[in-house]
Every structure is written in structure tokens, then in C-alpha cells.
C-alpha positions in Angstrom: -139.4 29.1 -101.1 -143.1 29.4 -100.1 -145.1 26.4 -98.9 -148.3 25.2 -100.4 -151.3 26.4 -98.5 -153.8 23.5 -97.9 -156.3 22.6 -95.3 -158.4 19.8 -94.0 -161.6 20.0 -92.0 -162.6 17.5 -89.3 -166.3 17.1 -88.9 -166.9 16.3 -85.2 -170.6 15.5 -85.7 -170.1 12.9 -88.4 -166.6 11.8 -87.4 -164.8 12.2 -90.8 -162.8 14.6 -92.9 -164.5 17.3 -95.0 -162.6 19.3 -97.6 -159.5 17.2 -97.1 -156.4 18.6 -98.8 -158.0 21.6 -100.4 -155.9 23.7 -102.8 -156.7 27.2 -104.0 -159.6 27.4 -101.6 -162.6 29.4 -102.6 -165.2 27.1 -101.1 -164.2 23.6 -100.1 -166.8 21.8 -97.9 -167.2 24.2 -95.0 -164.0 26.2 -95.6 -164.3 29.5 -97.4 -161.6 31.9 -98.6 -162.5 35.6 -98.3 -159.9 38.0 -99.6 -157.1 35.6 -98.7 -158.4 34.9 -95.3 -159.6 31.3 -94.7 -162.7 31.0 -92.5 -165.3 28.5 -91.5 -168.8 30.0 -91.0 -169.8 30.4 -87.4 -173.0 28.4 -88.0 -170.9 25.2 -88.5 -167.7 26.1 -86.7 -168.7 24.5 -83.4 -168.8 21.1 -85.1 -165.7 21.5 -87.3 -162.0 21.9 -86.8 -159.8 23.3 -89.6 -156.2 22.1 -89.7 -153.4 23.5 -92.0 -150.7 21.7 -93.9 -147.2 22.3 -92.5 -145.5 22.2 -95.9 -143.5 19.2 -94.8 -143.7 15.5 -95.6 -142.9 12.6 -93.3 -140.2 10.0 -94.0 -142.8 8.1 -96.1 -143.8 11.1 -98.2 -147.1 11.7 -96.3 -148.2 15.3 -95.8 -148.0 16.5 -92.2 -150.9 18.6 -90.9 -151.7 20.3 -87.6 -153.2 17.7 -85.3 -151.2 14.8 -86.7 -149.5 12.5 -84.3 -145.9 11.9 -85.3 -143.3 9.5 -84.2 -139.7 10.8 -84.3 -136.8 8.4 -84.4 -133.3 9.9 -83.8 -134.3 13.5 -83.3 -131.6 15.6 -84.9 -130.7 17.4 -81.7 -131.2 15.0 -78.9 -130.9 11.7 -80.7 -133.9 10.3 -78.8 -137.3 8.9 -79.9 -140.6 10.6 -79.1 -144.3 10.7 -80.0 -146.1 14.1 -80.2 -148.8 16.0 -81.8 -148.2 18.7 -84.4 -149.2 22.2 -83.3 -148.8 25.8 -84.6 -147.1 27.9 -81.9 -145.7 31.4 -82.1 -145.6 31.4 -85.9 -144.1 27.9 -86.4 -145.2 24.4 -86.7 -143.7 22.2 -84.0 -144.4 19.0 -82.1 -145.9 19.1 -78.6 -144.5 16.1 -76.7 -145.8 17.1 -73.3 -146.5 20.3 -71.3 -142.8 21.0 -70.8 -141.5 19.8 -74.2 -142.2 21.5 -77.5 -139.9 20.6 -80.4 -139.5 22.1 -83.8 -140.2 20.1 -87.0 -137.5 20.2 -89.6 -137.5 18.8 -93.2 -134.6 16.5 -92.4 -136.1 14.9 -89.3 -136.8 11.2 -89.3 -140.5 11.6 -88.5 -143.5 9.5 -89.4 -147.2 10.4 -89.2 -148.8 7.6 -87.2 -152.3 9.1 -86.7 -154.2 12.2 -85.8 -155.8 13.7 -82.6 -159.3 12.9 -83.7 -159.0 9.3 -84.8 -156.0 8.1 -82.7 -155.8 10.2 -79.5 -155.0 7.0 -77.6 -151.5 7.1 -79.2 -150.8 10.3 -77.1 -152.3 8.9 -73.9 -149.9 6.0 -74.0 -147.0 8.4 -74.0 -148.3 10.7 -71.2 
């Protein structure tokens, strides 16, 4: 089963999302698809960050993207709670909890999106 390819673009200059939740991207805000490769033009890339949909939903049915901050309750392997940010690492989406702790994200995890790294970075600072 393949996952749906979607992106969102954070505009650092204006402090909001551009092209949020684009599907079948040809041109969506600043995101452009060229022969199946998704790019953001260099002229605007310094002020924008593109984040990809993981293909997973949290326990409330909310889409999980790179850069989201998630809270896990009863992690399936360690049975402990944690807060971390969603990253893409070595071909997989996972949760970065701290510099020594990166955990996978699974469809049956009891996780909830509680914010993102642009609007709610203080949620991570509390945990560090």
C-alpha cells in the first residue's frame, strides 16, 4: 500500500502555512513538481520550509507531518510517555525525542499531534 504524497510549506517571513496539504502538486504556493521531483525555487527557499506528510494519522485522526510535535502515551515497545518532533531519518519517518533517542512511528501507536516546530517550539524546550 502506498501512502498519499502531500506537503505543507511554512513561510518564515510571514509566519504562516503556504500550500498546506497540497495533493497532486504541479504548483501549490511556492512548491512546484518537476518530473515527479518536488522543489521550491531557490529565490524563495531561504524563507520557506517544505514538510512532507508521513502517511499516518494521530489518535484523533489528524495528519502527521515532518516538523510536528507529538505526544506518545504508552509507547508500544517501552510503555513510557514522551514528547518529540517528527523527522525523516534514513528513509523513515520517526520521532526525535532527544539527541540520543530516536523512535519509530507506527500506525498503531497512541500518539497525538500537539503542535509543530514553528508555532510551538516551546513544547520541546520543556522536555529537554
